[in-house]
C-alpha angles and dihedrals in degrees: 000000000000126000091261095076096159112093115238095218114081097225089053092044089054090049091049092048093049093051092047093046093049094050099046094041091056093060113002097176090056088067097038092258134122129235093247091053094052094042090052091050093048091054089052090053092051091047093051089046092054094047091044091053092050090056092053092065112076087207094061101027112109134157089257093050091048090052091049089050091050092049090051090049093053092051092047093052093048091050091047094053092047092053093044091054089056093046092048092051095046110104091219095061110106128196088249090059091046089052091052090047089049093232131134117295105211120231103236092178106044121196109264116245109237121225109247112267100196133055126235124254107243121203127181107226102183141341119215113176107304093342117097119189115206135178127213125199139164109279094204098044118041089188094067132061090214136002124267115277094025117128096187144299137283111226130208136179138185136178135223137072091292135025130235117251092221112080088208088069092060128088113260113225097184141250114313124197094188125077096216106063135180114215119195118202115215119256090244090075111084120240113263093033117144112247127198123203132191136166142195129209113238129201127222090277089056092246110152128221127207121316120248121243108284115261121211134214138143130244111241130225093247099304124114119240130179120232 
């Protein structure tokens, strides 16, 4: 079950609330609740149920009755979330109890996020003055901009006729979530200088995979040039 355990449809919400209320009212302490809390919630469920039923009959459905039903629904949802927070935090609440209540069962052993095993394919799209526009895409899957589980890419550049083998000797240009990126080379680098660019995919924990083969271009002196 996802984190949004409350049904969006009113009929299903009412069914959920009736089930939740019946279970917690039968034994409030088992869920970390008090009798006044469960009794008050039960009254809200009954109130919403009555107002909901009134609005199902065209003969009694009016704008005022609909608004009253909507107000009761908002109050019911707020009360439900408040009680569920208590139930979720109570040490005695088991996953079996959560399943019966139809609330979120927390993942206590989340699936590990793997470090990307592949590198992106980097293409220089255009160079305009000191601005280099590049595009990254998945090298192993042409139908995807980036592989599954990848949050973005870390980008590096260096200048000169050759590039250093150690990535730590490159200039770090930050973490990028987009796959089309504009890189601006500092004014201290003379026009016409050869620029090398490389990138690494990074997962949601910002752990980077292997760098792609460096791609070279040259910054222009104000003219646009296609890659």
